[in-house]
C-alpha positions as CSV (number, residue, x, y, z in Angstrom):
1,M,-13.8,-38.1,-45.4
2,R,-10.9,-39.9,-43.8
3,D,-11.9,-43.0,-41.9
4,N,-12.2,-43.2,-38.1
5,T,-9.1,-44.8,-36.8
6,A,-8.0,-47.4,-34.2
7,D,-4.4,-47.3,-35.3
8,Y,-3.0,-45.7,-32.1
9,R,0.6,-46.5,-33.0
10,E,0.4,-44.3,-36.1
11,L,-1.4,-41.5,-34.2
12,F,1.5,-41.2,-31.7
13,L,4.3,-41.9,-34.2
14,N,3.0,-39.1,-36.4
15,D,2.1,-36.7,-33.6
16,A,-1.4,-36.5,-35.1
17,P,-3.2,-33.4,-33.8
18,M,-6.2,-34.4,-31.7
19,M,-9.0,-32.5,-30.1
20,D,-10.2,-33.9,-26.8
21,M,-14.0,-33.7,-26.2
22,R,-13.8,-34.7,-22.5
23,A,-14.6,-32.2,-19.7
24,P,-11.7,-30.0,-18.5
25,V,-11.3,-32.0,-15.2
26,E,-10.8,-35.2,-17.2
27,Y,-8.2,-33.5,-19.4
28,T,-6.3,-32.1,-16.5
29,K,-5.9,-35.6,-14.9
30,G,-4.3,-37.0,-18.0
31,A,-4.0,-36.2,-21.7
32,F,-1.6,-36.4,-24.7
33,L,1.0,-33.9,-25.8
34,N,-0.5,-33.6,-29.2
35,S,-4.0,-33.0,-28.0
36,T,-6.0,-29.8,-27.4
37,S,-8.9,-29.6,-24.9
38,L,-12.1,-28.5,-26.7
39,P,-14.8,-30.1,-24.5
40,L,-18.3,-30.8,-25.5
41,M,-19.4,-29.9,-22.0
42,T,-17.9,-27.9,-19.1
43,D,-17.3,-29.6,-15.8
44,I,-20.6,-28.3,-14.3
45,E,-22.6,-29.4,-17.4
46,R,-21.0,-32.8,-17.3
47,Q,-21.8,-33.2,-13.6
48,K,-25.5,-32.3,-14.2
49,V,-25.8,-34.8,-17.1
50,G,-24.1,-37.5,-14.9
51,T,-26.5,-36.9,-12.1
52,C,-29.5,-37.0,-14.5
53,Y,-28.1,-40.3,-16.0
54,K,-28.0,-41.9,-12.5
55,Q,-31.5,-40.7,-11.6
56,K,-33.4,-40.9,-14.8
57,G,-31.4,-43.0,-17.3
58,Q,-29.6,-42.4,-20.6
59,Q,-32.3,-40.9,-22.7
60,A,-33.1,-38.2,-20.1
61,A,-29.4,-37.5,-19.7
62,I,-28.9,-37.1,-23.5
63,E,-31.9,-34.7,-23.7
64,L,-30.5,-32.6,-20.8
65,G,-27.1,-32.5,-22.6
66,H,-28.7,-31.1,-25.7
67,Q,-30.6,-28.5,-23.6
68,L,-27.4,-27.4,-21.9
69,V,-25.4,-27.2,-25.1
70,S,-27.7,-25.4,-27.4
71,G,-28.3,-22.1,-29.1
72,K,-25.4,-19.6,-28.8
73,I,-23.3,-22.0,-26.6
74,K,-23.5,-24.7,-29.2
75,A,-22.7,-22.3,-32.0
76,Q,-19.6,-21.1,-30.2
77,R,-18.3,-24.6,-29.5
78,V,-19.0,-25.8,-33.1
79,E,-17.1,-22.7,-34.3
80,A,-14.1,-23.7,-32.1
81,W,-14.1,-27.3,-33.3
82,A,-14.4,-26.2,-36.9
83,A,-11.5,-23.8,-36.5
84,F,-9.4,-26.7,-35.1
85,A,-10.5,-29.1,-37.9
86,N,-9.6,-26.5,-40.6
87,A,-6.3,-25.7,-39.0
88,H,-5.5,-29.5,-38.6
89,P,-6.9,-31.3,-41.6
90,D,-4.8,-34.4,-40.6
91,G,-6.2,-34.5,-37.1
92,Y,-8.8,-36.5,-35.2
93,L,-11.3,-36.0,-32.3
94,Y,-11.9,-38.3,-29.3
95,C,-13.8,-38.5,-26.0
96,F,-13.3,-41.0,-23.2
97,R,-14.4,-44.2,-24.9
98,G,-14.9,-43.0,-28.4
99,G,-18.7,-43.1,-27.8
100,L,-21.5,-40.6,-27.5
101,R,-19.6,-37.3,-26.9
102,S,-17.3,-37.7,-29.9
103,Q,-20.1,-39.0,-32.1
104,I,-22.2,-35.9,-31.2
105,V,-19.4,-33.6,-32.0
106,Q,-18.6,-35.5,-35.2
107,Q,-22.3,-35.1,-36.3
108,W,-22.5,-31.4,-35.4
109,L,-19.3,-30.8,-37.4
110,K,-20.9,-32.7,-40.3
111,D,-24.0,-30.5,-40.0
112,A,-21.6,-27.5,-40.3
113,G,-20.1,-29.0,-43.5
114,I,-17.0,-30.6,-42.0
115,E,-16.3,-34.3,-42.1
116,Y,-13.8,-35.1,-39.3
117,P,-12.7,-38.5,-38.1
118,R,-12.7,-39.7,-34.6
119,V,-10.5,-42.1,-32.6
120,I,-12.3,-45.4,-32.1
121,G,-12.1,-46.4,-28.4
122,G,-11.2,-42.8,-27.4
123,Y,-8.9,-41.8,-24.7
124,K,-9.2,-45.0,-22.7
125,A,-8.0,-47.2,-25.7
126,M,-5.1,-44.9,-26.4
127,R,-4.1,-44.8,-22.8
128,T,-4.2,-48.6,-22.6
129,F,-2.1,-48.8,-25.8
130,L,0.6,-46.6,-24.2
131,I,0.6,-48.6,-20.9
132,E,1.1,-51.8,-23.0
133,T,3.8,-50.0,-25.1
134,L,5.8,-49.2,-22.0
135,E,5.4,-52.7,-20.6
136,Q,6.5,-54.3,-23.8
137,A,9.6,-52.1,-24.0
138,V,10.6,-53.1,-20.4
139,A,10.1,-56.8,-21.3
140,E,11.8,-56.7,-24.7
141,C,14.6,-54.1,-24.6
142,D,18.0,-53.8,-23.1
143,F,18.6,-51.1,-20.4
144,V,21.7,-49.8,-18.7
145,I,21.7,-47.4,-15.7
146,V,24.1,-44.5,-15.2
147,G,24.8,-44.2,-11.5
148,G,27.1,-41.9,-9.5
149,M,27.5,-39.6,-6.5
150,T,25.4,-36.5,-6.3
151,G,26.6,-33.8,-8.6
152,T,28.8,-35.9,-10.9
153,G,26.7,-34.9,-13.9
154,K,24.7,-38.0,-14.7
155,T,22.1,-36.0,-16.5
156,E,24.7,-34.4,-18.7
157,V,26.1,-37.9,-19.7
158,V,22.6,-39.1,-20.5
159,A,22.0,-36.1,-22.6
160,R,25.1,-36.8,-24.7
161,L,23.8,-40.2,-25.8
162,A,21.5,-40.8,-28.7
163,N,19.8,-43.8,-27.1
164,S,19.1,-42.3,-23.7
165,I,15.7,-41.7,-22.1
166,D,15.5,-38.5,-20.1
167,L,13.3,-39.5,-17.2
168,E,13.9,-36.2,-15.4
169,G,13.1,-34.2,-18.5
170,H,9.8,-36.0,-18.9
171,A,9.1,-35.4,-15.2
172,N,10.3,-31.8,-15.3
173,H,12.3,-32.4,-12.1
174,R,16.0,-32.9,-11.4
175,G,15.3,-36.0,-9.3
176,S,16.8,-35.0,-5.9
177,S,15.3,-33.3,-2.8
178,F,16.5,-30.0,-4.4
179,G,15.2,-30.9,-7.9
180,K,12.0,-29.0,-8.1
181,R,12.0,-26.5,-11.0
182,A,10.3,-23.1,-11.5
183,T,7.6,-24.6,-13.6
184,S,5.2,-27.4,-12.5
185,Q,5.5,-31.1,-13.1
186,P,3.1,-33.0,-15.4
187,S,0.4,-35.1,-13.9
188,Q,1.3,-38.8,-13.3
189,I,-0.6,-39.9,-16.3
190,D,0.9,-37.3,-18.5
191,F,4.4,-38.3,-17.3
192,E,3.7,-42.0,-18.2
193,N,2.2,-41.1,-21.6
194,R,5.2,-39.0,-22.6
195,L,7.6,-41.7,-21.5
196,A,5.7,-44.3,-23.5
197,V,5.5,-42.2,-26.6
198,D,9.3,-41.6,-26.4
199,L,10.0,-45.3,-26.2
200,L,7.5,-46.0,-29.0
201,K,9.2,-43.5,-31.4
202,R,12.7,-44.7,-30.5
203,R,11.8,-48.4,-31.0
204,A,10.2,-47.5,-34.4
205,R,13.6,-46.0,-35.4
206,G,15.3,-49.3,-34.5
207,Q,16.6,-48.6,-31.0
208,Q,16.4,-51.6,-28.7
209,Q,19.0,-50.5,-26.0
210,F,18.4,-47.6,-23.7
211,V,20.4,-45.6,-21.2
212,L,18.7,-44.3,-18.1
213,E,19.9,-42.2,-15.2
214,D,19.7,-44.0,-11.8
215,E,16.5,-42.7,-10.1
216,S,14.5,-43.5,-7.0
217,R,10.8,-44.5,-7.4
218,L,9.7,-40.9,-7.2
219,I,11.0,-38.1,-9.4
220,G,9.4,-35.3,-7.5
221,T,5.7,-36.1,-7.6
222,C,6.0,-38.4,-10.6
223,S,6.3,-42.1,-9.9
224,L,8.2,-44.4,-12.2
225,P,5.9,-47.0,-13.8
226,R,6.1,-50.1,-11.7
227,P,7.5,-52.4,-14.4
228,L,10.3,-49.9,-15.2
229,H,11.1,-49.3,-11.5
230,L,11.4,-53.0,-10.8
231,G,13.6,-53.4,-13.8
232,M,15.9,-50.6,-12.7
233,Q,16.7,-52.6,-9.5
234,Q,18.3,-55.2,-11.7
235,Y,19.7,-53.6,-14.8
236,P,23.5,-53.4,-15.3
237,M,25.1,-50.1,-14.3
238,V,27.9,-47.8,-15.2
239,W,29.3,-45.5,-12.5
240,L,30.2,-41.9,-13.2
241,E,33.2,-40.5,-11.3
242,D,34.1,-36.8,-10.8
243,S,36.2,-34.8,-8.3
244,F,34.6,-33.3,-5.2
245,E,35.4,-29.8,-6.5
246,G,33.8,-30.5,-9.8
247,R,30.7,-31.8,-8.1
248,V,30.4,-28.7,-5.9
249,E,30.7,-26.5,-9.0
250,R,28.0,-28.4,-10.9
251,I,25.6,-28.3,-8.0
252,L,26.2,-24.6,-7.7
253,G,25.4,-24.2,-11.3
254,D,22.3,-26.4,-11.4
255,Y,20.6,-25.6,-8.1
256,V,21.7,-22.0,-7.5
257,I,22.7,-20.2,-10.7
258,D,20.4,-22.0,-13.2
259,L,17.5,-22.4,-10.9
260,A,17.5,-18.7,-9.9
261,A,17.6,-17.8,-13.6
262,E,14.6,-20.1,-14.2
263,F,12.6,-18.4,-11.4
264,L,13.5,-14.9,-12.6
265,A,12.5,-15.8,-16.2
266,V,9.1,-17.1,-15.0
267,H,8.3,-14.6,-12.2
268,G,10.3,-11.5,-12.9
269,Q,13.3,-10.0,-11.0
270,E,12.0,-9.3,-7.5
271,Q,9.3,-11.9,-7.1
272,G,11.5,-14.5,-9.0
273,F,14.4,-14.2,-6.5
274,E,12.1,-14.5,-3.5
275,R,10.4,-17.6,-4.9
276,F,13.8,-19.1,-5.7
277,A,15.0,-18.4,-2.1
278,E,11.8,-20.0,-0.7
279,R,12.2,-23.0,-2.9
280,L,15.9,-23.6,-1.9
281,L,15.1,-23.3,1.8
282,Q,12.0,-25.5,1.5
283,S,14.2,-28.2,-0.2
284,L,16.4,-28.2,2.8
285,D,13.4,-28.2,5.1
286,N,12.2,-31.4,3.3
287,I,15.1,-33.4,4.6
288,Q,15.3,-31.8,8.1
289,R,14.4,-35.1,9.8
290,R,17.1,-37.0,8.0
291,L,19.7,-34.3,8.7
292,G,19.0,-34.1,12.4
293,G,18.4,-30.9,14.4
294,E,21.9,-29.5,14.9
295,R,23.1,-30.2,11.3
296,Y,19.9,-28.9,9.8
297,A,20.1,-25.6,11.8
298,R,23.8,-25.1,10.8
299,L,23.1,-25.8,7.1
300,R,20.0,-23.6,7.1
301,G,22.1,-20.8,8.6
302,L,24.7,-21.2,5.9
303,M,22.1,-21.2,3.2
304,Q,20.3,-18.2,4.5
305,E,23.5,-16.3,4.7
306,A,24.4,-17.2,1.1
307,L,20.9,-16.2,-0.1
308,D,21.2,-12.8,1.7
309,A,24.6,-12.2,0.0
310,Q,23.2,-13.2,-3.4
311,R,20.2,-11.0,-3.0
312,S,22.3,-7.9,-2.0
313,T,25.4,-8.4,-4.2
314,G,24.6,-11.0,-6.8
315,S,27.5,-13.2,-5.6
316,V,26.9,-16.9,-5.2
317,E,30.2,-17.7,-3.6
318,L,28.8,-18.4,-0.1
319,H,26.5,-21.1,-1.4
320,R,29.6,-23.4,-1.7
321,G,29.6,-23.6,2.1
322,W,26.3,-25.4,2.5
323,I,26.8,-27.4,-0.7
324,E,30.2,-28.8,0.5
325,S,28.8,-29.7,3.9
326,L,25.6,-31.3,2.5
327,L,27.7,-33.5,0.2
328,R,30.2,-34.6,2.8
329,E,27.8,-35.1,5.7
330,Y,24.6,-36.3,4.0
331,Y,24.7,-37.3,0.3
332,D,28.1,-38.9,0.1
333,P,27.7,-41.4,2.9
334,M,24.3,-42.3,1.5
335,Y,25.5,-42.8,-2.0
336,A,28.6,-44.7,-0.9
337,Y,26.3,-47.2,0.8
338,Q,24.2,-47.4,-2.3
339,R,27.2,-48.0,-4.5
340,D,28.4,-50.8,-2.3
341,S,24.9,-52.4,-2.5
342,K,24.9,-52.2,-6.3
343,A,28.6,-53.1,-6.8
344,S,27.8,-56.4,-8.4
345,R,25.9,-54.7,-11.2
346,V,28.5,-52.1,-12.1
347,E,30.3,-53.1,-15.3
348,F,32.3,-49.9,-15.9
349,S,33.5,-46.8,-14.0
350,G,35.0,-43.6,-15.3
351,D,34.7,-39.9,-16.0
352,A,32.0,-38.5,-18.3
353,D,34.0,-38.9,-21.5
354,A,35.0,-42.5,-20.7
355,L,31.4,-43.4,-19.8
356,V,30.0,-41.8,-23.1
357,A,32.6,-43.7,-25.1
358,Y,31.9,-47.0,-23.3
359,L,28.1,-46.7,-23.6
360,A,28.4,-45.8,-27.3
361,E,30.6,-48.8,-27.9
362,R,28.3,-51.0,-25.8
363,S,25.3,-49.9,-27.9
364,S,27.0,-50.5,-31.2
365,S,28.1,-54.0,-30.2
366,R,24.6,-55.3,-29.3
């Protein structure tokens, strides 16, 4: 039998398959990309055992657990664990602290003829390791921020660089008030875990300098880890320039054409378009207070007219109206103010190709 392990670094570097013995509610709050939920107990069973533990102590709780997971139920769960173990002979199992639940599953698998190792310290120890991994990266590595007005293509520049960290990709959100995608965002813990594993793997490959897109504290519902967010208020910046026309076209592509296609792919033709239209209107509604009553009403009218035309003819041309107005009247003044406040940190400005070349040279010279 392979030994139980506390080498969390190797687990994440090697994407080791892991089965998570925690209850579904625990798994939903936070897990790891390379893990599969195969709980020892359901949420209801876990609740009953927890109540028993508080009222009657550990031994009574253990006995109740064995009563709840016995007979046919136990056989089905052992079968599922055995199937995972056979499919992933290089994997591990874990529970919250690497204690009773994972030890019980390990023993039941052994009784079924399968020796399978567990993660010592369980989920809690691995989660602590990833938090420390992220904090160490922030403390020890060199970061540079890509800033720019809305629609300049900062995400595209970041994607072209080998040493970039895609914060919006990890958050499954485009970062602005209109950035919500057709599929849901990860939980906060999942977002942080994915970011930490990304940094861990890149540092293991020798990378010590990273490029990040300029972000506010929140990327949709995902909040940047505090050490990283604080650092991003001080890191040096490069500023991406593009023409107003180019920015309008990019926003039209990202937030109308591509987003509509996402919704259609997920929800089908008819329902997909209706959900896309609702999402676009809701995104505008979310900044209603900041726009002011008259401007909001005018922009919403332009957006509704554009959606009606898109629905009936497939044409997206009318969307340019609200996009141009929103840029000129709302985003550009806000970003111009931000640029002025960050001017002392900007070490280079240029178009996408110039920025990519500069950042590649910057990385190779450090």
